[in-house]
N, C-alpha and C positions, 0 to 999 in steps of 0.2 A: 682283505688288504684294504688298507687306509684309503684317504683320498690322496695322499701327498705321493703313496706308491702309484697308485692307477694315473696319476698327473706324471710322475717319470715315465711309465709304458707308453702313453699317449704320445709325449715328448720324443722318446725314443723311436717310436715306428712313425712320426712325421721325419724326422732328420733321415732314417732308413729311406724311408718311400721317397723324399723330396731328392736325397740323393742318386737313389736308382734312376729317378725320372730324369735328372740333370744329365747323367752320364748314359742312359739308353736312347733318350730322344733329341739328338744332336742336331739333326737337321728337320725334325718334325715342325711345322708352321700352322698354327691354325688362324682363323680370321681376326680373332680378338688377341690372343697372346701365344708365344712359342711354348711348347711343352718346356722346354729346356729353362726357360725364366720361371714358368711357374713350380719347376722341381726344385726351384734355388731358394726361391719364396717361402715353398712350405718347409723345406729344411731349415729356414732362418727362423721360422715362426715354432719350430719344434725347438729350435736351441732356446730361445726367448721362453718357451713354456718351461723348459727344464730350469732355467736361470730363476724364474719367478716362483718355482715350485723351491728351489732351494732356498732362495730367500724367505720365503714363508714358512719353511722350517727351522730357519737360524731365528726368526720371530718368535716363533711359537715355543722354543726351548727358552728364552730369556725369562726369568722372574719379573712379573710386571710390578712396575714402581708406581706407589701410593703417594 
């Protein structure tokens, strides 16, 4: 699998894991941050990872102008 494929896999795992944390740990609070908020942040970072990978793939397909 190429680097773009792995980036999509990592982004998808982050989204799924983050959403699982968001819905599973409704009332769990740690001294620093609640696990629900951490899950939401992880899911958003996964979404950003997928968006950046898609943008990179689009840029890689374009012919370079000289």
